[in-house]
N, C-alpha and C positions, 0 to 999 in steps of 0.2 A: 504494500500500500504506500501511497505517497505521503509525505509529511504534510500535515494540515494543522492549522492553529485557529483558535477562536478566541478573540479578545472579549471578555465579559466585563462590562462596566458594573462595578459594585453599586454605584448610584442607581442605575437602571434595574439591576437585580433586586435591590431593596424596594424600589418602587413597585416592581412587578409582584414581589412577595406581599407587600402591603395591600395592593389591589386585590390579590387573590384571597388573602386572609379576610378582607372586608366582605368578599363574595361568600366565603364559607360561613362567616358570622351571620350574614343575611339569610342564608339558606338553611340554617339550623335554628332550633329553639334553644335559647340560652347560650352559654359559652362553652358547651361541651359537645364533642363529637364522640359518640359511642362506637368503638370499633369492636366487631364481633369475631375477628380472626386474630390469632396471635403469631403463629408460625408462618414463615414464607420461604420460598426458594431464594437463595442468594448466590451470586456468582463471584468468586474471588477476584480481586482487583487485577491480578496478572492475566486473567482470561476475559474480563469484562468487555474490553474494547478490541478483542481479536475476533472480528466478525466473519472471517473467512473459514472458521471451523466451529463446530458445536462444542460448547464448554464440556470438559470432561470431569470437572471437579465441582459439581453443584454442592453447596452447603445449605444449612438451614439457619435462618435468622429468626429472631423473636421480637415482635413489636414491643412487648412489655419490657424487655431488656433494653431496647433502644430508648424507650421512653424514660426508663430509670436513669440512664446516663444523662439525659437532658434535664431531668429534675434534680439530679445531683449537681449538675452544672449551675442550675439556678441557685442552689444553696451555697455554692463556692465558685464564683465567676473566675477566680484566679486559676482554676484548673482547666480552662478552655484549651482545647487542642483542635487541630484541623479535623480530626476524625469525628468530632461532634457534628459536623456538617453531614457526614454520612449517616449517622444515627438520625439526625433531623430529616434527611431525605427519605429514609425508610418510613418514618412516621408520616411525613407529608404525603408520600405515595398512597398510603392506606387511607388517609383523610380525604385525599383527592378522589380516590376510587369510591369512597363512601358518600361523598357530597355531589349532588347534581346541580 
């Protein structure tokens, strides 16, 4: 595959996130989205973007575990690491699939 890059503006990313979170809040009652699934298929990072072959090493992720990492972060913001965005993405995927 050829080398390809995408420059993501953090300002625009934040705006898009805020707009979508506003949409979810308007589409749900209260400020809670109830997820009724916990486990999901996960593709390890070293295989995630290799699209010319089927992943050979699927793993299982857990939404409650990802959410726990995020709530732990809220309790101690100094512990933020980049992988918190991965846990956030896992939860956001489930919220997005649950919200119409």
